[in-house]
N, C-alpha and C positions, 0 to 999 in steps of 0.2 A: 433093519427098521430105522427109519428116520426119527430123530429126536423131535418132540413137539417144540414149537416156538412158544416160549413163555414170556409174557409181558405184564408188568405191574403198572397200573395207572391209578389216578385218583378218580373219584366219582363225579359225575355230572348229572343234570336233571334227566338226560336221555337214558340213564341207567336205572331209574327208579323201578320200572316194572320188573326188570330182571332181578334186581336186589330183593324186591318184595316176594317174588316167586321163590327165590332161593331161601329166604328167611323162613317161609312157610314149610319148605322141605326139611330144613335143618333144625327147627325148634318146635316144641309142642305149641299148640295154639295159645295157651296162657302165657307163654314166654316170648313168642315171636313178635317182633315190631311190626306194626301195621304199615301199609304202603304210605299212608299220610304221615306217620311218624318218621319213616325213612326219608320221605321227601323233605320234611322240615329239617332233618339232620343234614341232608345234602345241601340244602340252601344255606345252612348256618355254618357248617364246618366240612366242606367237601374235601379239603386237603388232608383230613384225618380219616378218610375212607381209603383203604388200600384194596384194589381189585386185581386179582390174578386171572389172566386170560391165557388159555391154551389154544393155540391156533385160531384165535379170534373168538373163542367161546368162553364166557365167564364161568369159572370153575370154583373160585374161592374168593371170599372177601372178609375183611375185618373193619371195624369202625369204633370210634369213641371220641369224646371231646376232651378238652383241656380244662383243668380246674386247679385251684389252690388247695382244695380239700384233700386230705390224706385218706379219705374213706369214700368208697363208691356207694352212693345211696340209690334207692329205688327211684327217687324223684328225677335223678339224672337221665334215666332211660326215656322219660316222656317229656322232659323240659329242655330241649336243645338250647334255649336262651340262656341257660346256666353256663354255657361255654365261655371261657375266658382265654383268648388266644395267647396271652402272655403268662398264663398260669404255670405253676411248677410241675404239675403232674398230668401225664397223658393217661386218660381212662381208656380201658378196652372193654367195650360193651358186648361185642359178639364176634365169634369166629365161625364162619360158615364155609363149608366145603361140600360140594355135591357128593352124595354117598358113594357113587361109583368112582370118584376121584380121590377118596380118602386113602391115607397110607402112602402117598407119593411125596410127602414133604411140602405140599403147597401151603398149608396153614403155617407151618414153621417158617417158610420163606417169607411170608407176609409179616409175621410177628418180628422176625429178625430185621426186616426193613423198617418196621415201626420203631424198634429199639435203636437202630442206627439213626433214624431221623430225630427221635426223642433226644438222644445224646447230642447230636449236632445242633439242636435247637436250644441247648443249655438247660434242659429241664432236669428235674431230680430223678424221674423214672416213670414207670408205667404201673398202674394199679388195675386189677381185674377181680372179678368174682367168678367162681366156677363150682361145679359139683365135685364131689369126692373122687369120682372115677377119672376126672381130668387132671387131678393134682400131679401125678407123675409126668404127664406131658409138659405141663408148664414148668415143673422143676428142671426138666431137661433143657429148657430154654433160659434157665437162670433165675426164675422166679422163686421167691421164698414165701413160706406160709406165714400169714399174719394172724390167722385164727378164723373162727366162725364169724361170718358176716352178719350184720343186722338186717340184711336184705331178706325180704319175703317174696321177691319177684316170682310170679307164677306159682306161688305156694310151695316152692322148693327150698331145700337147705343148701346154702351157699357158703363158700369159703373165700376169704379175701387173700390175694397173693400180690406181692410187689416185686418188681424188678427195678433195681436202683442203678443209675448210670455210674455212680462212683464206686460200685463194687463189681462192675462188669468184667474187670480184669483184662481189658484190651482184647476181648474176643474178636475173632474175625466174624463179620456178619454175612459173609458170602455163602 
């Protein structure tokens, strides 16, 4: 069997409908970003969207903006204008992988690419919030627990985790 061709790109306006469709599949309605919100994010920080394509089909994407804040707040999800390109911290808002493509390392590949880019850009690291059952996944990628988040996004309980460039230990990002 031939290996699939995997390509990582950044988002463009042409990708909005696909991103919105995937967001609806991957998140409950109260947590999913709307098509309008995704469009505003892509207009504001397209280079901080990482899209993974398998043989030309979008199968996974991650996104988030840059800030000087060391806490990911609910306001950040709906206010892309808070993005500061020269900020210290890359925020990670969402990790989306089509259900039938999960378990193949696609999300990990995108996060490692974001880690590589974050370090190369001279930032301090990446901050995210996640639900309890996702903590082991992010720990495997070098994130450490900061504690319970103040976020009430979608009415869920969230935990904040941080990956710091200065403690990455020279890992290979491949």
